[in-house]
Each structure stands twice: as structure tokens, then as C-alpha cells.
C-alpha positions, 0 to 999 in steps of 0.5 A: 568496528566498520563493516568490511565490504567485499573487494570486487573492484570499483563499487558498482554504485560509484560506477553508475555515478561516473557513468551517469556523467556520460549519459549524454555522450552515450545518446550521441553515439552510433547505436550500432555495436562495434564488434571489434571492440568486444573480442574479449567478451563471450561471443554469445553475449556479444551476439545477444547485444547485437540482437538487442542493438545496444550501444558499446557503452551498454555492452561494456557496462553489462559485461562489468555487471556480469563479471561481478554477478558471477563471482558473487552468486551461484550460476546454474547451468544454462542460465548465462543467457538469462543473466546476460539479459538482466545485465543488459536491462540494468545497464541500459536503464542506468545509462538511459540508453534503452535500444530495445523494448522489454518484450524484445529482451524477454523473448531473447532470454525466454522469461515472462514478466515475473520471472524477469523480475525475480531474476533481477532480485537474485542478481542483487546479491551485493546490494549495489548491482541493481540501482534504485533507478532500475528497481523503480523501472522494474516496479513500474513495469510489474504494476503496469503488467498486473493492471493490464493482465487483470483488465484483459482477464475481465475483457475476455470474460466480458467479450464472451458474454457479448459476442457469439463464440469467437473460438469457432473461427471457421464460421463467418460470425465467429471469425468476424467476432474474433476480429472485432475483439482483437480490434477493440483491445488494440483501440483500448490499449491506444486509449489507455496509452494516450489518455492516461499518464499513469500506467497502473490506474486500474479504475480509469483504465477499466472505465475506458474499456467500458467506453471502447466496448460500447463503441464497438457493440453499437457498430456491431452487426446484430448477428454477432451479439448475445443478450442482453446486448442485442436488445440494448442496442435498440436498432443501432448497428443492427445491420452491417455498416455500409458506405453512403453513396454520393447520390444519397449523401444529402439524405444520409442519416445524422451521426449517432449519439456519441454515447448510447446510454441504454447500452452503457447502462447494460455494460455497467450493470453487468460489470458492477461499475458506476454508470455516472462515472463511466458516462463522464469518462465517455463524454470527456476523456474518451470523446477527446481521444476519439476526436484526436483519432478521427473516429468521433461520430464515424459509423464504420468500425475502424480499420484493425491494421491502422489501429495496430500500426498506431499502437506499434508506434506507441509501444516502441516509444514506451520501450515496455511490453507489447499489450497485444500479446495478451490476445495470443496468450503469449508466454512472455505475458502468461498468467500467474500460477493462481487459476482465477477461473477456478476461483470463480467456479467456487461458491461461497457458503453463508454461515448457516450452511443451509444453502450456497450463496454465490459471492462474486470472486475477488478478482482485482477489477471486481475488488476495486469496483466493490470498494468504489460501490461501497464508498459511493453508497455511503456518500450518495446520501451525504451532501457536499455542503455543511449539514444543518447540524454542522451549521448550528455548530458553526454559529455557536462558535465565538468566531463563525468559521463558515465563510472561511471553511467554504473558501478553503474548500473551494481553493483546495478543490481548484488545486486538487483538480489541477494537480490531479490532471497533471498526474493522470492526464489533462483530459481527466480534470472532470474525473478529479473534480468528481473524486474531490466532491466525494472527498468533501462529502466525507470531510463534512460527514466525519467533521459532524461525527467528531463534533458530536463526540466532543460535545458528548465528552465536554458537554459544550457546543462552542468549538471556536478554537478548533473550527477556526484552526486551518491545519485541522480542516486541511488535515481532515479534508486531506484524510477524507481525500486519501480514503477516496484516492486509496479506494480508487487507487488500490491503497498503494504508497509511493516507493521511497517516500522518505527520500524526498527532501524538504517535503517535495513530491520527489520530482517529475516521476512522482507527479504521476503517482497519486499514492500517499503522501501525494495529497500532502504535497498537493496541499503543502500539509505538514505530515505531523499535522496530518498524523494528528487526525488519523486516529480520530478520523477512523473512530468517527467513521464506523463504515470504513472497511478493514482494508481502508483502516489498515491503509490509514494505519499504514499512512500513520506509520509512514509519517512516523517512519520518515515523512515527519522527519523531513527538513522543514517539518514542524517536528524539529521545532517542537523538539528544539523547544523541548530541549531548550527547557533543560535536560530534564525535559524530554519529548517522552520519558523512557520510564513511560514506555512500559505503560499502556498507551492510552487512546482517549485523546481526540483531534482537538487535544492534538491540534490545540496542543500544547496550549490546552487547559489543565484537566483539573480546571472546569471547561470554560464556555469556549471549550478550546479557549487558551488559558494563557494567563493561568499557565503564566502564573504557574510556570514560565515554561512552555506547556508540554505538547500533547501531540509531541508526547503521543507522537514519540510514544507511537514512534517508540512502539513502532521502532521496537516492533520493527526491531523485534521482528528483525531480531526474531529473524536473525538473533533467536540464539542471542535473545539477550541482545535485543534489549541492548539494541533497543537501548541504543536505538531508543537513546538515538531517537531521544538524544540524537534525533537529528540523525533522523532528518531526511532519513528512515527509522529503519536505517537507524534500527539496522545500524543499531543492530550492527553496532551492538553485534560488533561490540559483542563479537557476534558475526552479523553482517549488513548483507545478512541484515538487509536480506532479512529486512527485505522479507519484512512487510512494507519495506523498500530497497531504497531504505538501505540502498539510498541513505543520506550521508551529507549535503544531498549525497546518498549512499548505501546503509554501510557507508551511512553507518561508517561515516555518520552513525558510528562517528556520532555514537562511537562513545555510546556504542563502546560503553556496551562493551565495558563492564558497566554498560548503560542502564537498559531502556524499558521495553515498550508496552505493545498493545494490539492496534487501537483500530478495530478491524472488522472480521480480523482474527487476532493471533495469540501471542506466543503461538504461531498458529493459534488465532481467535476470530471475532464474530463476523457481521452476519445477517442472522440474528443471535437467536438463530445462531448455533454455538458452533457458529459462535465458537470460531477457533483456528488452531492450525488443524481441523477439529472433528470431535469434542474430546479434543476441546476437552483435552485442551481444557485439561492441558490449560488447567494443568499446573505441570509445565511443560505439558505433554502433547496429548492431542496427537498422542505424541509424547514429546513435550511442546515448547513452553508458552511464551508469557502472555498478558491481557489488558483490560480491553481484552487485547493481547500483547507480548509481555517483555518482562523477564520474571513474574506473571506465571500466577497471573498467566494461570489465573487468566488462562483459568478464566478463559477455560471457564468461559470455554467450558461453559460454551462447550457444555452448550455445544454438547447439549446442541449436538446429539451425536457428541461425546458426553463431556468428562468431569475434570 
């Protein structure tokens, strides 16, 4: 039953652990390579090691990796040197003995950033070649590169609008402008490297870039500037800077203001960014940096060679890529295949098609600026204090929560700004304060919307119990801040969020990462409490963008997958209480799995659970009063936890969705295995939930898949499983490379299966090979997401290329919209004539299954449609049942056909050139 591992000598991950013990010794070694010690290795490999000045330990380690790689993967001719470069990068990173920069190894093996990253992924054939440490280092480099590339693209475009044509290097102005551009980019790289501790913060980096451009424009001769920047300088820097003589020193002009607001406003307007935020960065972070450089108040342009030398020192210390090479369009930093300049030349048309409306292209910088602008528009009119309506709600409470709410916001604000500065940079405290203020505004705005909804639902105004609940307020504020942080940070997530033990931030490295679940660590907030507010938050704030709704939904999934299962989580106490009630009590009975998931609960239901009044009892004057006496009279048992029940319902559905995706990738020829795997998976979550402690949901899923294939004699290896797993969205290599075994010891998914999963579930697994296997668990009812995404096409289940697109929010009124505008159908091809719609109608109406393919004239029958079921809300989902539903399907499709026919008839009336519709 245990999976077999290939015998390739000592496992590389174990060698890494052994080598980590001698890292300190490696650092003390002479950095020069002893050639005589490596005569057994390829001479070209040793030459590469010598060129990169690696240590003997790195050379030996890299050669060991090479010997493992070449026996496990197909080596293409003339790629040895590139693979050797990958081996040296892996070895140097694992041993903390990096003697070369990333650019140096790139140039040595002739690879750009993306090619190098792709090479490492290909080398990781045995799951243990590339450690999580190396993967994290490469991911950081890629993120930094992506941000730097996006910023340089914007920098080039902006400079082309500021300065005269720098490409004319023969002319005096062109050559001078080119020198200024190179100098300003170098100063920006220095500012970014010294002000920020985070390599991938796009927004603050861009704001620093605006400050640098303002600094250079203000000191630039007027002859080098274009409009509107020439006018915006308003006489400042209109002549070449000159040195003031000693004789006239006493008559020297006073230092110019540190920020030319008129010029800065022009820059911000041209680049769609907030003048207030950029001005704040200029007056705080950038001014402090310029003061440390001795450039604060200096009228002359800084010496380019001096800046380059300072950046050289910074680059050599960081050991990553040389950002100055962007200026030369160096091959190591070449752009991706997508030509963004072509995208910018493509106009977008409005829905009416009457005229072309040029919409700004969604480059990374512009997308970030647009998202921030939308958020600020929403919150500019909001207050960072409770509104009059909220104050009334507070006064209506049995215990007025006003003072406690204010104190909590102040306390959490201080904590947030402190941790923000630690993560981003000590010069960025004020930036953290600005973002917290935006979060507070959103917090009060959503709270008011929630209370209005609860008042309408319950017909009461006294929400004392809820509004005096600290967990509710902290969670709501955390969710508001997560929206703000994701808007500014690009909706990213920490890598390996599940790997942190008892709810910590994951160590020093994680402290420079503001991605979710950073906010939970800052507020010391239980993930289970945070999860309770997400759905109500989305429903209460209709202005959230589609991307932000998806981000919050992904946060919810992360909580369910791993974060809520960390040691110290209240989830385990709730499960313990549930188990103590007896064998009949469960977090969520499996029998309810195939029932639709109701979304009529609110944050109040979840935060006040399990002590909630019965639905049959009339609401008291305080809608959230606790009916302890009533509960005691009816039963000595604890009231069932609404929050735990809903949590498990959602966990089950998420778990089945992931399993279903994996089975569709790997086991199409064995559809009978999926329900068996699900039964084992569900049994583990219900009865062996301790296996989830400090682990990830997908680790149990992969183990269940392997176990069932093993007892059913199906050849499915973990190598194949993890290869398919890596292709799924939102997955991380740490999930299968770093699994908790016991007592803080981690190893691969294979070791976890052999030593933990199989040992705990051996008896249960073997039952599936017996003549009387366990009863299969019901397949969960999987609805579409409860969150409504604006303008999001819905895929028709059972089809790979059929989508139904909702109407986009349009400025046109319905009266001026044509039927063609109303009917948005995507079926994988362009529809030219109306007779194709008629043929679809005929196919749907036909009772002969399978239907013949008539659209393209082919005679081969198509694959039969998978069973569909439509719920009452119009959402569509896969029906896991094995039988029945054919008549229901025909009935529902007939209803759709009828509706479509009516719309088609209207379309034909409006289209004079259309073919007259045939009667069926």
C-alpha cells in the first residue's frame, strides 16, 4: 500500500536538512574554488562555478543535484549549461552561500527571468529538487521583476511625454534628455531599494517614481521639456543650473520649495493617481530619503555616476537583478510575449457601436490606479466617525457601545500603523495611517448597511448583543482593511499560508508581506471569526468590484482550506463540544450534503451562535438577547452552533469541488472512483478532523485519492497527482512539499501518507476493497458562487465552451438597447445568420438523443449533454445524481427554448435583412 519512491540515492530534501547544519561552516570557507577538489566533474561545469565564484560546498551540492536531474528528465542537446546554472542557483540558495547576483547567473547561461523560472519548474521532476526555500526566493524575484517591468514601461511612456525626443542622441537637447532619463531611473531604483522593504509594492513604488520625476523636471532646462510640463514648472528650473559664486553667496536665492505642487498635480493628473497620496509620500518618505542622500534642497541635478555607484552597491548586496539594465533593454530583462504597446493602440467600442470610445488599457500600473481611484471615490464622501444613523443605533442599545467602539478603533489603528511600518519601511508610517483611515470609513459604511438590513429583517432597532461583541467589530474592521490593502496591493496572498503554526505570521520573511492573512496576524483575530463576516460584508457593500468580491471569496476559501485549522483555533473547541454531545451529534450531518446551501444567514446569526433564540419564538425587545432559561428548560444540551454547521457545509462543498477537479484531470476513464474517494475524504473530515490540524485540505484530498486507487488496483502515483495539482488555480508547492508529520517536523506528501494518513485510516481504507464497502456519502449540492460578480459570464454545466453572459451595466437605457445588445451568447464561434439560432432551437426541442450535429453540416453525433439542474434562483450547477432528471431536463430546456424563441422573433423583426424564421 505505501507508495514507492524512486531510489536515487539519499533524498535531496534530507540532504538539504543535513547541509543546513553546516551553513555556518560554508560561510566561513574561503570563497575561492579549489579546482583540484573537482577533477571528477565536467570541466565546463567547473569553469562555470569558477566564473560565478561559488564555494566548494555549493559546487559539490550543485553537482549532486545535476546527477539527480539528468537521470530523471530528458536532457535536450546543448542545455547542460543552462541546467548547471539552475543547479548552482538552487544549491547557493539552499546553503545561504550566494556569491553571485541573479543577473550574473542569467548572463552566464543566457536566460531571461521567465525562462530561468520555467527552467527551475522543469527541473523539479521528483518533487524534492527545488525546495520551498528556493521556490520562495524565485517567486520573490519574479514578483519584483514584474513590478519593476511594469514601472519601467510607465516610466518610458511618461518620459516620452515630458522630455524632447531623447532618441535624437546627436542633438544637444536629445543627448541631455537621455542622460537625465537614465539618471532619474537610477535615483528611483535607489529610492525604491532604500525606502521600501517590500520588493513588489507597485503603488508606493509608483508614487515614489512620481516624486523622482517631479524632482528632475523642476531642475530641468526649459528647452528639454514638453507641454504641459514646461508651463507647470512656472519659472522654476527654466535655465540651466549654475554654481553660485562666493561673492554673491549672501545674495543667493533661497532654496526652492521641496515639492512644486503645481508640477506634482500635473504629473498625477497625467498618470491617474491621487495628488494627496503622492504629496504625502513626497513630504515624508521621499524627503527623508533625499535628506539621507544629501540632495534635499539642492538645486543642481545629482551626478549620474555617483548615483550609479550607490545603486551598484545596493544591487550587489541584494544579489538580485540589475534594474539599470531596463534602460538598455537587456535580454535578461526582456518583456513578455504580449505586446502591451499594441494593446494601447486598440480602441474599445461602446455597446451601441455608434462611435469608438477610447478606454485606457489595463496595464498593471493603470489597473492599480483605477482600482484605487474607484475606492477613493466611494469613500471620499464617507466619514471616519460613526454617522448620525449609526449613533442612533448605538443609543438604542441596552448597553451603548459607542465609547468601546471608538477606543477599539484607536487601539487597532496604532497597532496597524506600527506593523505596517515594520513591513513596508519605517518611513511609511503616514502611508499606513492613510490606508487605515480609508478602512475605518469602509468599516462604518458597511456596519450601517448591515444594521439597516437587520432592522428590516427583524423589525427591531436594539442590537445591543451584536454591537457589544468585540469579535464582530474586529472582524468587520479587518475585512474593510483587507479590501483597502488588496486594492493597493493587487489582491495577493501569502505563499504557504497554511504552514504557519499557531496563527503566527510565519516568521521574519512574512513580516514584509501585507497579503492575506497578514491582517489576521496584526489584530490577533481568529480566522473562524473573520470568516463569519465575509458573506454579509459582500452583500452589504454593493459597490465592490468583481475582482474584490473574488478576492474576498478567495480569503474565505483560504480560511476553510487551512487557516482555521491552525493550532489555537476556536474551531477545534467547537468540534470537541460537538463530539461530547454524543455520537449522534455532528458538525454537519452528511445527509444534508445534497440539499441546496441556504444563504439567508447574516453576520448576527453567526457571531451570536450558538446562543440564538428559536426561530419559532417572537423576537424580544433586544433582538439578540440570549434565551438561556428557555434553552435550559427544553434540553440540557448545548444549542447547536449555526456558525459551525455553516462552516462545515461550505468546507464539504469546497472539498468536493477540489476533488472533482482533480478527478476530471486524472480519472476520466474511472468515473466510479470519484464517489468512493469522496466518501473517504468526507469521513476523514467528519471523524478524523484532527488530521487537519496545521495542515491543508488538499493534503487530505490527495491522500484519499491515492489510497482509493491503491485498494482498487488503479495505477495512480503521487508524482502524477501533484503534477495535476500544480495545474489547478490557487495552489502552492508547499502544499505537497512541506506537510506536517509530527511535532514540528515537515516532509513531503508521500511521507505524510505513509506515516500519518494511512496509519490512522488503514482499517477504513481496506473496507473499500471488501465485498461490502461502506455506504457512499451523498454528493454535495454545488451551487454557483453566492456572490454576484458584475459582468461575469456563467458557464453552462456539461459544456466546455457555452457561456451565458449577464447584461453589463450600461449607460444606455433599456429603451435604446436593441435585441442584439440584449442577447449576449458565446458558443465558441461567431454567429453570422439567424438560421443557426433556429437550428439550435430545433436541436433543443428534439427528443432524439444524441442529436446530430447540424450547425456545421457534420454527421458525427456530439457527446450527450451532461445532466443539468436549475435551481430556483436561476443559478446552474452539476447534478451528481446517477438517474432521473431527463424529463426535468427536457422541460427546463423547453422553457429556455420558449424564452429564446420569443427573443429571436423580436430580433428578426428588428433585422430587415434576416431570414424569415421557419415554423417548427
